[in-house]
mmCIF file as Biopython writes it, N, C-alpha, C and O atoms, coordinates in Angstrom:
data_model
#
loop_
_atom_site.group_PDB
_atom_site.id
_atom_site.type_symbol
_atom_site.label_atom_id
_atom_site.label_alt_id
_atom_site.label_comp_id
_atom_site.label_asym_id
_atom_site.label_entity_id
_atom_site.label_seq_id
_atom_site.pdbx_PDB_ins_code
_atom_site.Cartn_x
_atom_site.Cartn_y
_atom_site.Cartn_z
_atom_site.occupancy
_atom_site.B_iso_or_equiv
_atom_site.auth_seq_id
_atom_site.auth_asym_id
_atom_site.pdbx_PDB_model_num
ATOM 1   N N  . UNK A ? 1  ? 57.450 141.916 152.774 1.0 0.0 1  A 1 
ATOM 2   C CA . UNK A ? 1  ? 57.976 140.856 153.595 1.0 0.0 1  A 1 
ATOM 3   C C  . UNK A ? 1  ? 58.340 139.651 152.735 1.0 0.0 1  A 1 
ATOM 4   O O  . UNK A ? 1  ? 59.384 139.032 152.941 1.0 0.0 1  A 1 
ATOM 5   N N  . UNK A ? 2  ? 57.501 139.325 151.792 1.0 0.0 2  A 1 
ATOM 6   C CA . UNK A ? 2  ? 57.789 138.193 150.916 1.0 0.0 2  A 1 
ATOM 7   C C  . UNK A ? 2  ? 59.042 138.420 150.094 1.0 0.0 2  A 1 
ATOM 8   O O  . UNK A ? 2  ? 59.831 137.499 149.882 1.0 0.0 2  A 1 
ATOM 9   N N  . UNK A ? 3  ? 59.222 139.648 149.631 1.0 0.0 3  A 1 
ATOM 10  C CA . UNK A ? 3  ? 60.406 139.981 148.841 1.0 0.0 3  A 1 
ATOM 11  C C  . UNK A ? 3  ? 61.655 139.801 149.689 1.0 0.0 3  A 1 
ATOM 12  O O  . UNK A ? 3  ? 62.636 139.212 149.235 1.0 0.0 3  A 1 
ATOM 13  N N  . UNK A ? 4  ? 61.624 140.299 150.897 1.0 0.0 4  A 1 
ATOM 14  C CA . UNK A ? 4  ? 62.793 140.197 151.779 1.0 0.0 4  A 1 
ATOM 15  C C  . UNK A ? 4  ? 63.154 138.747 152.063 1.0 0.0 4  A 1 
ATOM 16  O O  . UNK A ? 4  ? 64.321 138.373 151.953 1.0 0.0 4  A 1 
ATOM 17  N N  . UNK A ? 5  ? 62.195 137.936 152.420 1.0 0.0 5  A 1 
ATOM 18  C CA . UNK A ? 5  ? 62.482 136.566 152.826 1.0 0.0 5  A 1 
ATOM 19  C C  . UNK A ? 5  ? 62.651 135.617 151.647 1.0 0.0 5  A 1 
ATOM 20  O O  . UNK A ? 5  ? 63.026 134.460 151.840 1.0 0.0 5  A 1 
ATOM 21  N N  . UNK A ? 6  ? 62.384 136.076 150.447 1.0 0.0 6  A 1 
ATOM 22  C CA . UNK A ? 6  ? 62.618 135.229 149.280 1.0 0.0 6  A 1 
ATOM 23  C C  . UNK A ? 6  ? 64.092 134.882 149.138 1.0 0.0 6  A 1 
ATOM 24  O O  . UNK A ? 6  ? 64.427 133.894 148.484 1.0 0.0 6  A 1 
ATOM 25  N N  . UNK A ? 7  ? 64.977 135.668 149.735 1.0 0.0 7  A 1 
ATOM 26  C CA . UNK A ? 7  ? 66.416 135.394 149.631 1.0 0.0 7  A 1 
ATOM 27  C C  . UNK A ? 7  ? 66.804 134.080 150.298 1.0 0.0 7  A 1 
ATOM 28  O O  . UNK A ? 7  ? 67.900 133.576 150.057 1.0 0.0 7  A 1 
ATOM 29  N N  . UNK A ? 8  ? 65.939 133.517 151.126 1.0 0.0 8  A 1 
ATOM 30  C CA . UNK A ? 8  ? 66.225 132.247 151.780 1.0 0.0 8  A 1 
ATOM 31  C C  . UNK A ? 8  ? 65.706 131.047 150.987 1.0 0.0 8  A 1 
ATOM 32  O O  . UNK A ? 8  ? 65.878 129.904 151.411 1.0 0.0 8  A 1 
ATOM 33  N N  . UNK A ? 9  ? 65.083 131.295 149.856 1.0 0.0 9  A 1 
ATOM 34  C CA . UNK A ? 9  ? 64.549 130.230 149.003 1.0 0.0 9  A 1 
ATOM 35  C C  . UNK A ? 9  ? 65.643 129.796 148.026 1.0 0.0 9  A 1 
ATOM 36  O O  . UNK A ? 9  ? 66.395 130.635 147.532 1.0 0.0 9  A 1 
ATOM 37  N N  . UNK A ? 10 ? 65.739 128.489 147.741 1.0 0.0 10 A 1 
ATOM 38  C CA . UNK A ? 10 ? 66.761 128.034 146.803 1.0 0.0 10 A 1 
ATOM 39  C C  . UNK A ? 10 ? 66.661 128.677 145.414 1.0 0.0 10 A 1 
ATOM 40  O O  . UNK A ? 10 ? 67.656 128.750 144.693 1.0 0.0 10 A 1 
ATOM 41  N N  . UNK A ? 11 ? 65.483 129.136 145.045 1.0 0.0 11 A 1 
ATOM 42  C CA . UNK A ? 11 ? 65.297 129.805 143.746 1.0 0.0 11 A 1 
ATOM 43  C C  . UNK A ? 11 ? 64.902 131.259 143.996 1.0 0.0 11 A 1 
ATOM 44  O O  . UNK A ? 11 ? 63.891 131.750 143.493 1.0 0.0 11 A 1 
ATOM 45  N N  . UNK A ? 12 ? 65.729 131.921 144.786 1.0 0.0 12 A 1 
ATOM 46  C CA . UNK A ? 12 ? 65.438 133.255 145.306 1.0 0.0 12 A 1 
ATOM 47  C C  . UNK A ? 12 ? 65.045 134.281 144.246 1.0 0.0 12 A 1 
ATOM 48  O O  . UNK A ? 12 ? 64.080 135.021 144.439 1.0 0.0 12 A 1 
ATOM 49  N N  . UNK A ? 13 ? 65.758 134.336 143.157 1.0 0.0 13 A 1 
ATOM 50  C CA . UNK A ? 13 ? 65.466 135.332 142.133 1.0 0.0 13 A 1 
ATOM 51  C C  . UNK A ? 13 ? 64.080 135.198 141.552 1.0 0.0 13 A 1 
ATOM 52  O O  . UNK A ? 13 ? 63.381 136.194 141.362 1.0 0.0 13 A 1 
ATOM 53  N N  . UNK A ? 14 ? 63.676 133.971 141.269 1.0 0.0 14 A 1 
ATOM 54  C CA . UNK A ? 14 ? 62.349 133.730 140.715 1.0 0.0 14 A 1 
ATOM 55  C C  . UNK A ? 14 ? 61.254 134.039 141.731 1.0 0.0 14 A 1 
ATOM 56  O O  . UNK A ? 14 ? 60.223 134.618 141.390 1.0 0.0 14 A 1 
ATOM 57  N N  . UNK A ? 15 ? 61.485 133.650 142.971 1.0 0.0 15 A 1 
ATOM 58  C CA . UNK A ? 15 ? 60.496 133.908 144.022 1.0 0.0 15 A 1 
ATOM 59  C C  . UNK A ? 15 ? 60.351 135.411 144.244 1.0 0.0 15 A 1 
ATOM 60  O O  . UNK A ? 15 ? 59.236 135.920 144.355 1.0 0.0 15 A 1 
ATOM 61  N N  . UNK A ? 16 ? 61.471 136.116 144.308 1.0 0.0 16 A 1 
ATOM 62  C CA . UNK A ? 16 ? 61.438 137.572 144.485 1.0 0.0 16 A 1 
ATOM 63  C C  . UNK A ? 16 ? 60.666 138.227 143.348 1.0 0.0 16 A 1 
ATOM 64  O O  . UNK A ? 16 ? 59.837 139.105 143.589 1.0 0.0 16 A 1 
ATOM 65  N N  . UNK A ? 17 ? 60.925 137.814 142.120 1.0 0.0 17 A 1 
ATOM 66  C CA . UNK A ? 17 ? 60.197 138.368 140.973 1.0 0.0 17 A 1 
ATOM 67  C C  . UNK A ? 17 ? 58.700 138.110 141.093 1.0 0.0 17 A 1 
ATOM 68  O O  . UNK A ? 17 ? 57.884 138.966 140.753 1.0 0.0 17 A 1 
ATOM 69  N N  . UNK A ? 18 ? 58.352 136.932 141.576 1.0 0.0 18 A 1 
ATOM 70  C CA . UNK A ? 18 ? 56.932 136.615 141.764 1.0 0.0 18 A 1 
ATOM 71  C C  . UNK A ? 18 ? 56.274 137.542 142.765 1.0 0.0 18 A 1 
ATOM 72  O O  . UNK A ? 18 ? 55.165 138.024 142.534 1.0 0.0 18 A 1 
ATOM 73  N N  . UNK A ? 19 ? 56.953 137.798 143.882 1.0 0.0 19 A 1 
ATOM 74  C CA . UNK A ? 19 ? 56.391 138.712 144.883 1.0 0.0 19 A 1 
ATOM 75  C C  . UNK A ? 19 ? 56.323 140.146 144.357 1.0 0.0 19 A 1 
ATOM 76  O O  . UNK A ? 19 ? 55.371 140.870 144.649 1.0 0.0 19 A 1 
ATOM 77  N N  . UNK A ? 20 ? 57.314 140.552 143.594 1.0 0.0 20 A 1 
ATOM 78  C CA . UNK A ? 20 ? 57.306 141.913 143.032 1.0 0.0 20 A 1 
ATOM 79  C C  . UNK A ? 20 ? 56.110 142.114 142.109 1.0 0.0 20 A 1 
ATOM 80  O O  . UNK A ? 20 ? 55.539 143.204 142.057 1.0 0.0 20 A 1 
ATOM 81  N N  . UNK A ? 21 ? 55.733 141.074 141.385 1.0 0.0 21 A 1 
ATOM 82  C CA . UNK A ? 21 ? 54.624 141.176 140.428 1.0 0.0 21 A 1 
ATOM 83  C C  . UNK A ? 21 ? 53.245 141.143 141.081 1.0 0.0 21 A 1 
ATOM 84  O O  . UNK A ? 21 ? 52.248 141.402 140.407 1.0 0.0 21 A 1 
ATOM 85  N N  . UNK A ? 22 ? 53.162 140.832 142.372 1.0 0.0 22 A 1 
ATOM 86  C CA . UNK A ? 22 ? 51.868 140.725 143.056 1.0 0.0 22 A 1 
ATOM 87  C C  . UNK A ? 22 ? 51.101 142.041 143.006 1.0 0.0 22 A 1 
ATOM 88  O O  . UNK A ? 22 ? 51.634 143.106 143.319 1.0 0.0 22 A 1 
ATOM 89  N N  . UNK A ? 23 ? 49.832 141.939 142.604 1.0 0.0 23 A 1 
ATOM 90  C CA . UNK A ? 23 ? 48.955 143.106 142.578 1.0 0.0 23 A 1 
ATOM 91  C C  . UNK A ? 23 ? 47.637 142.863 143.301 1.0 0.0 23 A 1 
ATOM 92  O O  . UNK A ? 23 ? 46.814 143.770 143.421 1.0 0.0 23 A 1 
ATOM 93  N N  . UNK A ? 24 ? 47.439 141.648 143.778 1.0 0.0 24 A 1 
ATOM 94  C CA . UNK A ? 24 ? 46.185 141.332 144.454 1.0 0.0 24 A 1 
ATOM 95  C C  . UNK A ? 24 ? 46.417 140.188 145.442 1.0 0.0 24 A 1 
ATOM 96  O O  . UNK A ? 24 ? 47.463 139.537 145.436 1.0 0.0 24 A 1 
ATOM 97  N N  . UNK A ? 25 ? 45.433 139.968 146.272 1.0 0.0 25 A 1 
ATOM 98  C CA . UNK A ? 25 ? 45.494 138.850 147.209 1.0 0.0 25 A 1 
ATOM 99  C C  . UNK A ? 25 ? 45.577 137.532 146.448 1.0 0.0 25 A 1 
ATOM 100 O O  . UNK A ? 25 ? 46.273 136.611 146.877 1.0 0.0 25 A 1 
ATOM 101 N N  . UNK A ? 26 ? 44.881 137.435 145.332 1.0 0.0 26 A 1 
ATOM 102 C CA . UNK A ? 26 ? 44.937 136.221 144.511 1.0 0.0 26 A 1 
ATOM 103 C C  . UNK A ? 26 ? 46.370 135.976 144.021 1.0 0.0 26 A 1 
ATOM 104 O O  . UNK A ? 26 ? 46.860 134.848 144.063 1.0 0.0 26 A 1 
ATOM 105 N N  . UNK A ? 27 ? 47.040 137.046 143.554 1.0 0.0 27 A 1 
ATOM 106 C CA . UNK A ? 27 ? 48.439 136.918 143.118 1.0 0.0 27 A 1 
ATOM 107 C C  . UNK A ? 27 ? 49.323 136.445 144.266 1.0 0.0 27 A 1 
ATOM 108 O O  . UNK A ? 27 ? 50.173 135.573 144.088 1.0 0.0 27 A 1 
ATOM 109 N N  . UNK A ? 28 ? 49.117 137.026 145.440 1.0 0.0 28 A 1 
ATOM 110 C CA . UNK A ? 28 ? 49.907 136.658 146.629 1.0 0.0 28 A 1 
ATOM 111 C C  . UNK A ? 28 ? 49.755 135.170 146.918 1.0 0.0 28 A 1 
ATOM 112 O O  . UNK A ? 28 ? 50.741 134.467 147.135 1.0 0.0 28 A 1 
ATOM 113 N N  . UNK A ? 29 ? 48.515 134.700 146.918 1.0 0.0 29 A 1 
ATOM 114 C CA . UNK A ? 29 ? 48.251 133.285 147.192 1.0 0.0 29 A 1 
ATOM 115 C C  . UNK A ? 29 ? 48.852 132.383 146.123 1.0 0.0 29 A 1 
ATOM 116 O O  . UNK A ? 29 ? 49.308 131.283 146.434 1.0 0.0 29 A 1 
ATOM 117 N N  . UNK A ? 30 ? 48.862 132.832 144.862 1.0 0.0 30 A 1 
ATOM 118 C CA . UNK A ? 30 ? 49.455 132.040 143.789 1.0 0.0 30 A 1 
ATOM 119 C C  . UNK A ? 30 ? 50.966 131.905 143.968 1.0 0.0 30 A 1 
ATOM 120 O O  . UNK A ? 30 ? 51.524 130.830 143.749 1.0 0.0 30 A 1 
ATOM 121 N N  . UNK A ? 31 ? 51.625 132.989 144.365 1.0 0.0 31 A 1 
ATOM 122 C CA . UNK A ? 31 ? 53.068 132.923 144.615 1.0 0.0 31 A 1 
ATOM 123 C C  . UNK A ? 31 ? 53.349 131.958 145.760 1.0 0.0 31 A 1 
ATOM 124 O O  . UNK A ? 31 ? 54.252 131.126 145.666 1.0 0.0 31 A 1 
ATOM 125 N N  . UNK A ? 32 ? 52.587 132.064 146.830 1.0 0.0 32 A 1 
ATOM 126 C CA . UNK A ? 32 ? 52.783 131.154 147.959 1.0 0.0 32 A 1 
ATOM 127 C C  . UNK A ? 32 ? 52.553 129.706 147.549 1.0 0.0 32 A 1 
ATOM 128 O O  . UNK A ? 32 ? 53.326 128.826 147.928 1.0 0.0 32 A 1 
ATOM 129 N N  . UNK A ? 33 ? 51.505 129.451 146.784 1.0 0.0 33 A 1 
ATOM 130 C CA . UNK A ? 33 ? 51.205 128.087 146.347 1.0 0.0 33 A 1 
ATOM 131 C C  . UNK A ? 33 ? 52.290 127.542 145.423 1.0 0.0 33 A 1 
ATOM 132 O O  . UNK A ? 33 ? 52.666 126.374 145.522 1.0 0.0 33 A 1 
ATOM 133 N N  . UNK A ? 34 ? 52.788 128.384 144.529 1.0 0.0 34 A 1 
ATOM 134 C CA . UNK A ? 34 ? 53.799 127.945 143.570 1.0 0.0 34 A 1 
ATOM 135 C C  . UNK A ? 34 ? 55.134 127.630 144.240 1.0 0.0 34 A 1 
ATOM 136 O O  . UNK A ? 34 ? 55.755 126.609 143.946 1.0 0.0 34 A 1 
ATOM 137 N N  . UNK A ? 35 ? 55.569 128.502 145.133 1.0 0.0 35 A 1 
ATOM 138 C CA . UNK A ? 35 ? 56.923 128.398 145.659 1.0 0.0 35 A 1 
ATOM 139 C C  . UNK A ? 35 ? 57.026 127.811 147.065 1.0 0.0 35 A 1 
ATOM 140 O O  . UNK A ? 35 ? 58.116 127.430 147.492 1.0 0.0 35 A 1 
ATOM 141 N N  . UNK A ? 36 ? 55.909 127.731 147.791 1.0 0.0 36 A 1 
ATOM 142 C CA . UNK A ? 36 ? 55.986 127.263 149.172 1.0 0.0 36 A 1 
ATOM 143 C C  . UNK A ? 36 ? 54.994 126.148 149.488 1.0 0.0 36 A 1 
ATOM 144 O O  . UNK A ? 36 ? 54.703 125.902 150.659 1.0 0.0 36 A 1 
ATOM 145 N N  . UNK A ? 37 ? 54.471 125.472 148.471 1.0 0.0 37 A 1 
ATOM 146 C CA . UNK A ? 37 ? 53.510 124.400 148.705 1.0 0.0 37 A 1 
ATOM 147 C C  . UNK A ? 37 ? 54.171 123.176 149.339 1.0 0.0 37 A 1 
ATOM 148 O O  . UNK A ? 37 ? 53.528 122.433 150.080 1.0 0.0 37 A 1 
ATOM 149 N N  . UNK A ? 38 ? 55.453 122.969 149.046 1.0 0.0 38 A 1 
ATOM 150 C CA . UNK A ? 38 ? 56.178 121.815 149.579 1.0 0.0 38 A 1 
ATOM 151 C C  . UNK A ? 38 ? 57.345 122.311 150.423 1.0 0.0 38 A 1 
ATOM 152 O O  . UNK A ? 38 ? 58.065 123.233 150.040 1.0 0.0 38 A 1 
ATOM 153 N N  . UNK A ? 39 ? 57.512 121.682 151.570 1.0 0.0 39 A 1 
ATOM 154 C CA . UNK A ? 39 ? 58.612 122.052 152.447 1.0 0.0 39 A 1 
ATOM 155 C C  . UNK A ? 39 ? 59.901 121.447 151.895 1.0 0.0 39 A 1 
ATOM 156 O O  . UNK A ? 39 ? 60.005 120.235 151.704 1.0 0.0 39 A 1 
ATOM 157 N N  . UNK A ? 40 ? 60.853 122.295 151.650 1.0 0.0 40 A 1 
ATOM 158 C CA . UNK A ? 40 ? 62.131 121.833 151.127 1.0 0.0 40 A 1 
ATOM 159 C C  . UNK A ? 40 ? 63.262 122.515 151.860 1.0 0.0 40 A 1 
ATOM 160 O O  . UNK A ? 40 ? 63.035 123.264 152.810 1.0 0.0 40 A 1 
ATOM 161 N N  . UNK A ? 41 ? 64.469 122.260 151.424 1.0 0.0 41 A 1 
ATOM 162 C CA . UNK A ? 41 ? 65.612 122.889 152.083 1.0 0.0 41 A 1 
ATOM 163 C C  . UNK A ? 41 ? 65.656 124.387 151.809 1.0 0.0 41 A 1 
ATOM 164 O O  . UNK A ? 41 ? 65.361 124.836 150.702 1.0 0.0 41 A 1 
ATOM 165 N N  . UNK A ? 42 ? 66.016 125.131 152.801 1.0 0.0 42 A 1 
ATOM 166 C CA . UNK A ? 42 ? 66.189 126.557 152.619 1.0 0.0 42 A 1 
ATOM 167 C C  . UNK A ? 42 ? 67.571 126.841 152.059 1.0 0.0 42 A 1 
ATOM 168 O O  . UNK A ? 42 ? 68.349 125.923 151.801 1.0 0.0 42 A 1 
ATOM 169 N N  . UNK A ? 43 ? 67.865 128.101 151.876 1.0 0.0 43 A 1 
ATOM 170 C CA . UNK A ? 43 ? 69.170 128.501 151.364 1.0 0.0 43 A 1 
ATOM 171 C C  . UNK A ? 43 ? 69.662 129.688 152.169 1.0 0.0 43 A 1 
ATOM 172 O O  . UNK A ? 43 ? 68.972 130.703 152.270 1.0 0.0 43 A 1 
ATOM 173 N N  . UNK A ? 44 ? 70.842 129.568 152.738 1.0 0.0 44 A 1 
ATOM 174 C CA . UNK A ? 44 ? 71.421 130.693 153.455 1.0 0.0 44 A 1 
ATOM 175 C C  . UNK A ? 44 ? 72.182 131.541 152.464 1.0 0.0 44 A 1 
ATOM 176 O O  . UNK A ? 44 ? 73.100 131.051 151.807 1.0 0.0 44 A 1 
ATOM 177 N N  . UNK A ? 45 ? 71.817 132.811 152.344 1.0 0.0 45 A 1 
ATOM 178 C CA . UNK A ? 45 ? 72.552 133.672 151.419 1.0 0.0 45 A 1 
ATOM 179 C C  . UNK A ? 45 ? 73.964 133.923 151.931 1.0 0.0 45 A 1 
ATOM 180 O O  . UNK A ? 45 ? 74.240 133.789 153.123 1.0 0.0 45 A 1 
ATOM 181 N N  . UNK A ? 46 ? 74.836 134.280 151.028 1.0 0.0 46 A 1 
ATOM 182 C CA . UNK A ? 46 ? 76.206 134.624 151.391 1.0 0.0 46 A 1 
ATOM 183 C C  . UNK A ? 46 ? 76.145 135.759 152.410 1.0 0.0 46 A 1 
ATOM 184 O O  . UNK A ? 46 ? 75.476 136.762 152.156 1.0 0.0 46 A 1 
ATOM 185 N N  . UNK A ? 47 ? 76.818 135.635 153.552 1.0 0.0 47 A 1 
ATOM 186 C CA . UNK A ? 47 ? 76.751 136.690 154.576 1.0 0.0 47 A 1 
ATOM 187 C C  . UNK A ? 47 ? 77.284 138.032 154.075 1.0 0.0 47 A 1 
ATOM 188 O O  . UNK A ? 47 ? 77.008 139.075 154.669 1.0 0.0 47 A 1 
ATOM 189 N N  . UNK A ? 48 ? 78.037 138.004 152.995 1.0 0.0 48 A 1 
ATOM 190 C CA . UNK A ? 48 ? 78.542 139.257 152.431 1.0 0.0 48 A 1 
ATOM 191 C C  . UNK A ? 48 ? 77.574 139.870 151.423 1.0 0.0 48 A 1 
ATOM 192 O O  . UNK A ? 48 ? 77.800 140.974 150.928 1.0 0.0 48 A 1 
ATOM 193 N N  . UNK A ? 49 ? 76.495 139.150 151.123 1.0 0.0 49 A 1 
ATOM 194 C CA . UNK A ? 49 ? 75.517 139.644 150.149 1.0 0.0 49 A 1 
ATOM 195 C C  . UNK A ? 49 ? 74.795 140.864 150.698 1.0 0.0 49 A 1 
ATOM 196 O O  . UNK A ? 49 ? 74.558 140.981 151.901 1.0 0.0 49 A 1 
ATOM 197 N N  . UNK A ? 50 ? 74.457 141.753 149.807 1.0 0.0 50 A 1 
ATOM 198 C CA . UNK A ? 50 ? 73.749 142.973 150.204 1.0 0.0 50 A 1 
ATOM 199 C C  . UNK A ? 50 ? 72.344 142.624 150.678 1.0 0.0 50 A 1 
ATOM 200 O O  . UNK A ? 50 ? 71.678 141.765 150.099 1.0 0.0 50 A 1 
ATOM 201 N N  . UNK A ? 51 ? 71.912 143.281 151.708 1.0 0.0 51 A 1 
ATOM 202 C CA . UNK A ? 51 ? 70.535 143.173 152.196 1.0 0.0 51 A 1 
ATOM 203 C C  . UNK A ? 51 ? 69.860 144.469 151.786 1.0 0.0 51 A 1 
ATOM 204 O O  . UNK A ? 51 ? 69.962 145.482 152.479 1.0 0.0 51 A 1 
ATOM 205 N N  . UNK A ? 52 ? 69.167 144.429 150.652 1.0 0.0 52 A 1 
ATOM 206 C CA . UNK A ? 52 ? 68.568 145.646 150.106 1.0 0.0 52 A 1 
ATOM 207 C C  . UNK A ? 52 ? 67.548 146.282 151.036 1.0 0.0 52 A 1 
ATOM 208 O O  . UNK A ? 52 ? 67.352 147.497 151.011 1.0 0.0 52 A 1 
ATOM 209 N N  . UNK A ? 53 ? 66.902 145.469 151.852 1.0 0.0 53 A 1 
ATOM 210 C CA . UNK A ? 53 ? 65.853 145.975 152.733 1.0 0.0 53 A 1 
ATOM 211 C C  . UNK A ? 53 ? 66.443 146.700 153.933 1.0 0.0 53 A 1 
ATOM 212 O O  . UNK A ? 53 ? 65.949 147.755 154.331 1.0 0.0 53 A 1 
ATOM 213 N N  . UNK A ? 54 ? 67.494 146.139 154.508 1.0 0.0 54 A 1 
ATOM 214 C CA . UNK A ? 54 ? 68.089 146.708 155.717 1.0 0.0 54 A 1 
ATOM 215 C C  . UNK A ? 54 ? 69.494 147.242 155.444 1.0 0.0 54 A 1 
ATOM 216 O O  . UNK A ? 54 ? 70.410 147.033 156.239 1.0 0.0 54 A 1 
ATOM 217 N N  . UNK A ? 55 ? 69.653 147.919 154.335 1.0 0.0 55 A 1 
ATOM 218 C CA . UNK A ? 55 ? 70.975 148.380 153.922 1.0 0.0 55 A 1 
ATOM 219 C C  . UNK A ? 55 ? 71.495 149.539 154.763 1.0 0.0 55 A 1 
ATOM 220 O O  . UNK A ? 55 ? 72.708 149.700 154.895 1.0 0.0 55 A 1 
ATOM 221 N N  . UNK A ? 56 ? 70.610 150.347 155.332 1.0 0.0 56 A 1 
ATOM 222 C CA . UNK A ? 56 ? 71.046 151.500 156.100 1.0 0.0 56 A 1 
ATOM 223 C C  . UNK A ? 56 ? 71.666 151.110 157.434 1.0 0.0 56 A 1 
ATOM 224 O O  . UNK A ? 56 ? 71.262 150.128 158.058 1.0 0.0 56 A 1 
ATOM 225 N N  . UNK A ? 57 ? 72.643 151.885 157.860 1.0 0.0 57 A 1 
ATOM 226 C CA . UNK A ? 57 ? 73.323 151.599 159.129 1.0 0.0 57 A 1 
ATOM 227 C C  . UNK A ? 57 ? 72.345 151.598 160.300 1.0 0.0 57 A 1 
ATOM 228 O O  . UNK A ? 57 ? 72.537 150.858 161.265 1.0 0.0 57 A 1 
ATOM 229 N N  . UNK A ? 58 ? 71.309 152.413 160.225 1.0 0.0 58 A 1 
ATOM 230 C CA . UNK A ? 58 ? 70.327 152.480 161.299 1.0 0.0 58 A 1 
ATOM 231 C C  . UNK A ? 58 ? 69.498 151.209 161.425 1.0 0.0 58 A 1 
ATOM 232 O O  . UNK A ? 58 ? 68.827 151.002 162.436 1.0 0.0 58 A 1 
ATOM 233 N N  . UNK A ? 59 ? 69.539 150.355 160.400 1.0 0.0 59 A 1 
ATOM 234 C CA . UNK A ? 59 ? 68.759 149.114 160.406 1.0 0.0 59 A 1 
ATOM 235 C C  . UNK A ? 59 ? 69.620 147.893 160.716 1.0 0.0 59 A 1 
ATOM 236 O O  . UNK A ? 59 ? 69.140 146.767 160.593 1.0 0.0 59 A 1 
ATOM 237 N N  . UNK A ? 60 ? 70.867 148.081 161.110 1.0 0.0 60 A 1 
ATOM 238 C CA . UNK A ? 60 ? 71.780 146.964 161.334 1.0 0.0 60 A 1 
ATOM 239 C C  . UNK A ? 60 ? 71.889 146.575 162.803 1.0 0.0 60 A 1 
ATOM 240 O O  . UNK A ? 60 ? 72.654 145.669 163.136 1.0 0.0 60 A 1 
ATOM 241 N N  . UNK A ? 61 ? 71.163 147.218 163.671 1.0 0.0 61 A 1 
ATOM 242 C CA . UNK A ? 61 ? 71.252 146.912 165.089 1.0 0.0 61 A 1 
ATOM 243 C C  . UNK A ? 61 ? 69.877 147.038 165.743 1.0 0.0 61 A 1 
ATOM 244 O O  . UNK A ? 61 ? 68.993 147.716 165.219 1.0 0.0 61 A 1 
ATOM 245 N N  . UNK A ? 62 ? 69.708 146.400 166.856 1.0 0.0 62 A 1 
ATOM 246 C CA . UNK A ? 62 ? 68.477 146.515 167.635 1.0 0.0 62 A 1 
ATOM 247 C C  . UNK A ? 62 ? 68.641 147.503 168.780 1.0 0.0 62 A 1 
ATOM 248 O O  . UNK A ? 62 ? 67.691 147.795 169.505 1.0 0.0 62 A 1 
ATOM 249 N N  . UNK A ? 63 ? 69.841 148.008 168.931 1.0 0.0 63 A 1 
ATOM 250 C CA . UNK A ? 63 ? 70.137 148.945 170.022 1.0 0.0 63 A 1 
ATOM 251 C C  . UNK A ? 63 ? 69.425 150.276 169.796 1.0 0.0 63 A 1 
ATOM 252 O O  . UNK A ? 63 ? 69.293 150.737 168.662 1.0 0.0 63 A 1 
ATOM 253 N N  . UNK A ? 64 ? 68.977 150.872 170.865 1.0 0.0 64 A 1 
ATOM 254 C CA . UNK A ? 64 ? 68.354 152.188 170.809 1.0 0.0 64 A 1 
ATOM 255 C C  . UNK A ? 64 ? 69.461 153.224 170.725 1.0 0.0 64 A 1 
ATOM 256 O O  . UNK A ? 64 ? 70.418 153.199 171.499 1.0 0.0 64 A 1 
ATOM 257 N N  . UNK A ? 65 ? 69.316 154.124 169.782 1.0 0.0 65 A 1 
ATOM 258 C CA . UNK A ? 65 ? 70.339 155.158 169.585 1.0 0.0 65 A 1 
ATOM 259 C C  . UNK A ? 65 ? 70.270 156.213 170.678 1.0 0.0 65 A 1 
ATOM 260 O O  . UNK A ? 65 ? 71.056 157.160 170.673 1.0 0.0 65 A 1 
#
């Protein structure tokens, strides 16, 4: 979840890398403290950008097939 939503952070690449490196609850808390301790402006990714998490066509709608 952290990896997916890191794309909305102004420093998305660094935040994503931090979440990828997490191996423990302590690591998770450190990433949150480092990147989300202060409320700042978010970043809307380019709508044409790939969504690696929901890339499949089956994940692009809420409709029941």
